[in-house]
C-alpha positions as CSV (number, residue, x, y, z in Angstrom):
1,M,-15.2,44.1,304.0
2,A,-18.1,45.9,305.9
3,F,-17.2,45.0,309.5
4,Y,-14.7,46.8,311.6
5,R,-11.2,45.4,312.6
6,Q,-8.2,46.9,314.5
7,V,-4.8,45.3,314.1
8,G,-1.6,46.6,315.9
9,E,-1.3,50.0,317.7
10,V,-3.5,53.0,316.7
11,P,-4.2,56.2,318.5
12,R,-7.3,56.8,320.5
13,K,-8.7,59.3,318.0
14,R,-8.2,59.3,314.3
15,H,-6.3,62.1,312.4
16,T,-4.5,63.1,315.7
17,Q,-0.8,62.9,316.5
18,F,0.6,59.6,316.8
19,R,4.3,59.4,317.5
20,R,7.1,56.8,317.3
21,P,9.2,55.9,320.3
22,D,11.8,58.5,319.1
23,G,9.2,61.1,319.0
24,R,8.6,61.3,315.2
25,L,5.1,61.1,313.9
26,Y,3.8,58.0,312.0
27,A,2.4,58.8,308.8
28,E,-1.2,58.3,308.7
29,E,-2.6,57.0,305.4
30,L,-6.5,56.8,304.5
31,M,-7.2,53.9,302.0
32,G,-10.8,54.3,301.0
33,E,-13.2,53.5,298.2
34,E,-15.5,55.6,296.1
35,G,-13.8,59.1,297.0
36,F,-14.3,59.1,300.7
37,S,-17.9,57.8,300.4
38,S,-17.6,54.1,301.2
39,D,-15.5,51.7,303.2
40,S,-12.0,52.7,304.3
41,S,-9.2,51.9,306.8
42,L,-6.5,54.0,308.4
43,L,-2.9,52.8,308.2
44,Y,0.0,54.1,310.2
45,H,3.2,54.0,308.5
46,R,6.8,54.3,309.8
47,G,7.8,55.9,306.5
48,V,6.1,58.2,304.0
49,P,3.8,56.1,301.7
50,S,4.0,58.5,298.9
51,S,7.8,58.4,298.5
52,L,9.3,57.3,295.2
53,V,12.9,57.2,294.1
54,D,12.5,55.7,290.6
55,A,9.9,54.4,288.1
56,R,10.1,52.4,284.9
57,P,7.5,50.6,282.6
58,W,6.5,47.0,283.4
59,Q,5.4,44.9,280.4
60,L,2.3,43.2,281.7
61,P,1.6,39.5,280.7
62,D,-0.3,39.2,277.4
63,Q,-3.7,41.1,278.0
64,A,-4.9,40.8,274.4
65,T,-8.4,39.1,273.8
66,T,-10.2,37.9,270.7
67,P,-13.9,37.5,270.3
68,N,-15.7,34.2,270.8
69,A,-16.6,33.8,267.1
70,P,-18.3,32.0,265.8
71,L,-20.4,32.1,269.0
72,V,-20.1,28.5,270.5
73,P,-19.7,27.0,273.9
74,R,-16.2,26.2,274.6
75,H,-14.1,23.8,276.9
76,L,-10.8,25.1,278.1
77,K,-8.4,22.7,279.7
78,L,-6.5,24.9,282.1
79,H,-4.1,22.2,283.3
80,D,-2.7,22.0,279.8
81,L,-1.3,25.6,280.3
82,F,1.3,24.5,282.7
83,P,1.9,20.8,281.8
84,G,3.6,18.6,284.4
85,E,2.6,19.4,288.1
86,E,6.2,18.6,289.2
87,A,8.1,20.1,286.1
88,M,7.9,23.6,287.2
89,P,9.4,26.3,284.9
90,S,11.8,27.3,287.8
91,T,14.1,29.0,285.3
92,S,11.5,31.2,283.9
93,A,11.0,34.9,284.9
94,A,7.2,34.1,284.8
95,A,7.0,31.2,287.4
96,D,5.3,33.2,290.1
97,P,1.7,33.7,291.0
98,V,1.5,37.4,289.6
99,T,3.8,37.7,286.5
100,G,3.2,34.0,285.7
101,R,-0.6,34.5,285.1
102,R,-2.1,33.6,281.7
103,L,-5.2,35.4,280.8
104,V,-8.2,33.1,280.0
105,L,-11.0,35.3,279.5
106,G,-11.8,39.0,279.8
107,N,-14.0,41.9,279.1
108,A,-14.2,45.5,280.2
109,D,-15.5,44.6,283.6
110,V,-13.5,41.4,284.7
111,R,-10.4,39.3,283.7
112,I,-9.9,35.6,284.6
113,S,-6.3,34.3,284.6
114,Y,-4.5,31.0,285.8
115,A,-1.2,30.4,287.1
116,V,0.9,27.5,288.4
117,S,3.8,28.8,290.3
118,S,6.6,27.9,292.7
119,L,8.5,31.1,293.0
120,P,7.6,34.1,295.2
121,S,5.8,37.0,293.4
122,P,7.2,40.6,293.4
123,L,5.6,43.0,295.5
124,Y,2.5,43.8,293.6
125,R,-0.3,46.3,293.6
126,N,-3.5,46.1,291.2
127,A,-4.6,49.8,291.0
128,V,-7.4,48.8,288.5
129,G,-9.6,46.8,290.8
130,D,-10.1,44.3,293.5
131,E,-8.9,40.8,293.0
132,C,-10.5,37.5,294.2
133,V,-8.0,34.7,293.8
134,F,-9.2,31.0,294.3
135,V,-6.5,28.6,295.4
136,E,-7.1,25.3,293.6
137,R,-4.1,23.5,294.9
138,G,-0.9,24.0,297.0
139,T,-0.5,26.5,299.8
140,A,0.9,30.1,300.2
141,R,1.5,32.9,302.7
142,V,0.0,36.2,301.2
143,E,2.0,39.0,302.7
144,T,0.3,42.6,302.6
145,V,0.6,46.0,304.1
146,F,-2.2,45.0,306.3
147,G,-0.4,41.8,307.6
148,A,-0.3,38.2,306.4
149,L,-2.7,35.5,305.5
150,D,-1.9,31.8,305.3
151,V,-4.0,30.2,302.5
152,G,-4.5,26.6,301.1
153,P,-6.8,24.8,298.7
154,G,-10.4,26.0,298.5
155,D,-9.6,29.4,299.9
156,Y,-10.8,32.7,298.2
157,V,-8.3,35.5,298.9
158,V,-10.0,38.9,298.4
159,L,-7.5,41.7,297.9
160,P,-8.9,45.3,297.7
161,R,-7.7,47.7,295.1
162,A,-4.3,49.1,295.6
163,T,-3.3,46.7,298.4
164,T,0.4,46.2,298.1
165,H,1.1,42.5,298.6
166,R,3.1,39.5,297.4
167,W,2.5,35.6,297.2
168,L,5.0,33.3,298.7
169,P,4.3,29.6,297.7
170,T,4.9,27.2,300.7
171,G,5.2,23.4,300.7
172,A,6.3,21.1,298.0
173,E,3.2,21.1,295.8
174,P,2.9,23.8,293.2
175,L,0.6,26.7,293.8
176,R,-2.4,26.5,291.4
177,T,-4.4,29.9,291.4
178,Y,-7.4,31.2,289.5
179,A,-7.5,35.0,289.6
180,I,-10.6,37.0,289.0
181,E,-9.7,40.7,288.6
182,A,-12.5,43.2,288.7
183,N,-12.4,46.8,287.1
184,G,-14.1,47.8,290.5
185,H,-14.8,46.2,293.9
186,I,-15.7,42.7,294.9
187,A,-17.9,42.1,297.9
188,P,-20.6,39.8,299.3
189,P,-23.8,40.1,297.7
190,K,-26.0,42.9,298.9
191,R,-28.9,40.7,299.6
192,Y,-26.9,38.8,302.2
193,L,-26.4,42.1,304.2
194,S,-28.3,44.3,306.5
195,K,-28.5,48.0,305.4
196,Y,-25.5,48.4,308.0
197,G,-23.4,45.7,306.3
198,Q,-24.0,42.8,308.9
199,F,-24.6,39.3,307.4
200,L,-28.2,38.2,307.7
201,E,-29.4,34.9,308.8
202,H,-30.3,33.7,305.3
203,A,-26.7,34.1,304.2
204,P,-24.8,31.0,303.4
205,Y,-21.7,32.2,305.4
206,C,-20.9,35.0,307.9
207,E,-18.3,37.2,309.6
208,R,-17.0,34.3,311.6
209,D,-16.0,32.5,308.3
210,L,-13.7,35.3,307.2
211,R,-10.0,35.4,308.1
212,G,-8.3,38.8,308.3
213,P,-4.7,39.7,309.1
214,A,-4.3,39.3,312.7
215,A,-1.0,41.2,313.3
216,P,1.2,43.8,311.7
217,L,3.8,42.6,309.2
218,L,7.1,44.8,309.2
219,A,9.9,44.3,307.0
220,E,13.2,46.2,306.4
221,G,14.5,47.2,303.1
222,T,15.7,50.0,300.9
223,D,15.0,50.8,297.2
224,V,12.2,48.3,297.0
225,E,10.5,47.5,293.7
226,V,6.7,47.4,293.7
227,Y,5.0,46.1,290.5
228,V,1.8,48.2,289.7
229,K,-0.8,47.2,287.2
230,H,-3.0,50.3,286.4
231,R,-5.2,52.0,283.7
232,G,-3.3,52.9,280.5
233,E,-3.1,52.6,276.7
234,G,-2.3,48.9,276.5
235,P,-4.6,46.0,275.5
236,G,-7.7,46.0,277.8
237,G,-6.9,49.6,278.7
238,L,-4.1,48.3,281.1
239,A,-0.5,49.2,281.6
240,G,2.3,48.3,284.2
241,T,5.0,50.3,286.0
242,V,7.5,49.4,288.5
243,H,7.9,51.9,291.3
244,V,11.0,52.0,293.4
245,V,10.4,53.0,296.9
246,P,12.9,54.2,299.4
247,E,11.8,52.0,302.3
248,H,10.0,48.7,302.4
249,P,6.2,49.3,302.0
250,F,5.5,46.8,304.8
251,D,6.1,49.4,307.5
252,V,2.4,49.6,309.1
253,V,2.5,49.4,312.8
254,G,-1.3,49.5,313.1
255,W,-4.5,50.0,311.2
256,D,-8.3,49.9,311.8
257,G,-11.3,50.2,309.6
258,C,-13.6,48.2,307.3
259,L,-11.4,47.8,304.2
260,Y,-8.8,44.9,304.2
261,P,-7.8,41.8,302.5
262,Y,-9.4,38.5,303.9
263,A,-9.6,34.8,303.1
264,F,-12.7,32.6,302.9
265,D,-12.6,28.8,302.7
266,V,-15.3,27.5,300.3
267,A,-15.7,24.5,302.8
268,D,-17.4,27.0,305.1
269,F,-20.1,27.8,302.4
270,E,-23.3,26.3,303.6
271,P,-25.3,25.3,300.5
272,I,-28.9,26.1,300.1
273,T,-30.9,23.0,299.0
274,G,-34.6,22.4,298.3
275,R,-37.2,19.7,297.2
276,V,-36.6,20.6,293.5
277,H,-33.6,22.1,291.6
278,Q,-32.4,25.5,293.0
279,P,-31.2,28.3,290.5
280,P,-27.7,29.4,290.4
281,P,-28.3,32.5,292.6
282,V,-28.4,30.3,295.7
283,H,-24.8,29.4,295.1
284,Q,-23.6,33.0,295.0
285,V,-20.6,34.2,297.1
286,F,-19.5,37.5,295.8
287,E,-20.5,40.2,293.3
288,G,-18.6,42.7,291.4
289,P,-19.5,45.4,288.6
290,N,-21.3,43.6,286.0
291,F,-20.4,40.0,287.3
292,V,-21.1,37.6,290.0
293,I,-19.1,34.7,291.6
294,C,-20.9,31.5,292.7
295,N,-19.5,28.1,294.1
296,F,-21.1,24.6,293.7
297,V,-20.0,22.6,296.7
298,P,-20.7,19.1,298.0
299,R,-24.4,19.1,299.0
300,K,-27.5,17.1,299.4
301,V,-29.6,17.3,296.2
302,D,-33.3,17.8,295.4
303,Y,-35.5,15.4,297.6
304,H,-38.8,15.7,295.9
305,P,-39.7,12.1,294.8
306,L,-39.8,13.1,291.2
307,A,-36.9,15.5,291.2
308,V,-34.4,15.8,288.6
309,P,-31.3,16.7,290.3
310,V,-29.1,18.1,287.4
311,P,-29.9,21.6,285.9
312,Y,-32.7,22.0,283.4
313,Y,-31.6,23.6,280.2
314,H,-31.5,27.2,280.2
315,S,-30.6,30.3,278.0
316,N,-28.1,32.9,279.4
317,V,-30.2,35.8,277.9
318,D,-28.2,38.4,279.9
319,S,-24.9,36.8,280.8
320,D,-22.0,34.5,279.8
321,E,-21.5,31.6,282.3
322,I,-18.0,30.5,283.0
323,M,-17.6,27.3,285.2
324,F,-14.2,26.2,286.7
325,Y,-14.2,22.5,287.7
326,V,-12.1,22.1,290.8
327,D,-12.9,18.7,292.2
328,G,-15.3,15.8,292.2
329,D,-17.3,14.5,289.3
330,Y,-19.6,17.1,287.9
331,E,-22.9,15.3,287.2
332,A,-24.2,17.4,284.5
333,R,-21.2,17.3,282.3
334,K,-20.6,13.6,282.4
335,G,-19.8,12.4,279.0
336,S,-18.4,15.6,277.8
337,G,-14.8,15.3,278.6
338,I,-15.0,17.8,281.4
339,G,-12.7,17.0,284.4
340,K,-10.6,18.7,287.1
341,G,-9.1,21.8,285.8
342,S,-11.6,22.4,283.0
343,V,-13.4,25.7,282.4
344,T,-16.7,25.7,280.3
345,V,-17.7,28.8,278.6
346,H,-21.4,29.0,278.0
347,P,-22.1,32.3,276.2
348,G,-25.1,34.4,276.2
349,G,-27.2,33.5,273.1
350,H,-26.8,29.7,273.4
351,S,-29.1,27.5,275.4
352,H,-27.2,25.0,277.5
353,G,-27.5,22.3,280.1
354,P,-26.7,18.9,281.0
355,Q,-25.4,16.2,278.7
356,P,-28.3,14.1,277.5
357,A,-27.4,11.0,279.2
358,A,-26.7,12.9,282.5
359,V,-30.3,13.6,283.0
360,E,-31.6,9.9,283.5
361,A,-28.3,9.1,285.2
362,S,-29.0,11.6,287.9
363,L,-32.4,10.6,288.8
364,G,-32.5,9.2,292.4
365,A,-29.3,10.7,293.5
366,E,-29.1,12.0,297.1
367,R,-25.8,14.0,297.0
368,F,-23.4,15.6,294.5
369,D,-19.8,15.6,295.6
370,E,-18.5,18.4,293.4
371,L,-16.7,21.6,293.7
372,A,-16.7,24.4,291.0
373,V,-16.3,28.2,290.9
374,M,-18.7,30.0,288.4
375,V,-18.5,33.6,287.1
376,D,-21.4,35.0,285.3
377,T,-20.8,38.3,283.4
378,F,-23.4,40.7,282.0
379,R,-21.2,41.6,279.2
380,P,-19.7,39.1,276.6
381,L,-16.4,37.7,277.5
382,Q,-13.5,37.3,274.9
383,L,-10.6,34.7,274.9
384,G,-7.3,35.6,276.3
385,E,-4.2,34.0,275.0
386,G,-4.4,31.3,277.7
387,G,-7.9,30.4,277.0
388,A,-7.3,30.2,273.1
389,A,-4.4,28.0,273.7
390,V,-6.2,25.2,275.5
391,D,-9.7,25.2,273.8
392,D,-10.5,21.5,273.1
393,G,-12.4,22.4,270.0
394,R,-14.9,19.8,270.4
395,Y,-17.2,20.7,273.3
396,A,-19.8,22.6,271.2
397,W,-20.7,19.4,269.4
398,S,-20.9,17.3,272.6
399,W,-24.8,17.5,273.1
400,S,-25.4,16.3,269.5
401,G,-22.6,13.8,269.1
402,R,-22.0,15.4,265.6
403,G,-19.4,17.8,264.6
404,P,-19.5,20.3,261.6
405,T,-19.9,18.9,258.1
406,S,-17.5,21.2,256.3
């Protein structure tokens, strides 16, 4: 994140001696992006952050993808991936928010996964890119080397690349998470920011809306395992390793800088509306390399007397459009079978828009009470095993009311 924070105790000058009460030096670690040329933070460890005592391979959840062929729009019913909200697979080794993820869609820039979990995740570090995890339902405590974040429904959790962290589900309801993993960095759109990184007045959210860690998080332990996802020779160019470190990695007594995990509640996104229908960029919340993240929130809709509130038909000339329907009743998709937990895939090369009956039905509407998260990618997405498993096989024909004749 582009604005400065300090948490815990740090020395007055950076890169100078900072000693423990017993006289030993703390270990200073610079965590920075783009080879010392972008945002960074300085963390002060009780132990040596480079120390390892063992390492072994970690078999990642299935990362293989298959092309969207033949090219058609698709409806993926994510709630069918984990049937029964109360019947959690508590005896499974894959019932946590990290190892329990099932890949829905992916390409060389971004991977979208879904998980329903009740168990704590292992300590985890994504060394490939930033993660933006949207909490659909449930609550959790996200513990990180920077401190902890308490999150719940509607929260985006942005975790910078290589941040060691773990998810601890809290409460009785299963934790439902929609993970957007980049092969680079995720940040607010540049057009929302001044040249120095401050949010501008036209931005739909600002620094006050972002929650960062407020205090150091210290833990004890020896020979602690950290699961690392990194670049390799596996599907998607990925591999996994378990590092065993001699002391618990949550040993940071203080840090400062402009790079850290944070949470943002989608309810704090202020929608931009107009007399006629506004294009998707007004709904943008984050951007990554070759993709953007938008959200459609409850809002007043178009107020020209002849306005058509639902979207016009449009061709995704340069991108695939992925919509995750979180809550409410999405007006443009009425009559298509879309509901909470649905994902629609509208691929580049296919013109899409509202269901025919939805256009007339929307006339005169003053408000849409809907919540959806959209990812637009500038390279085609392929289906992960999770997406292929819950494709309804019918959505492509929903505009015509007719299916294939053969």
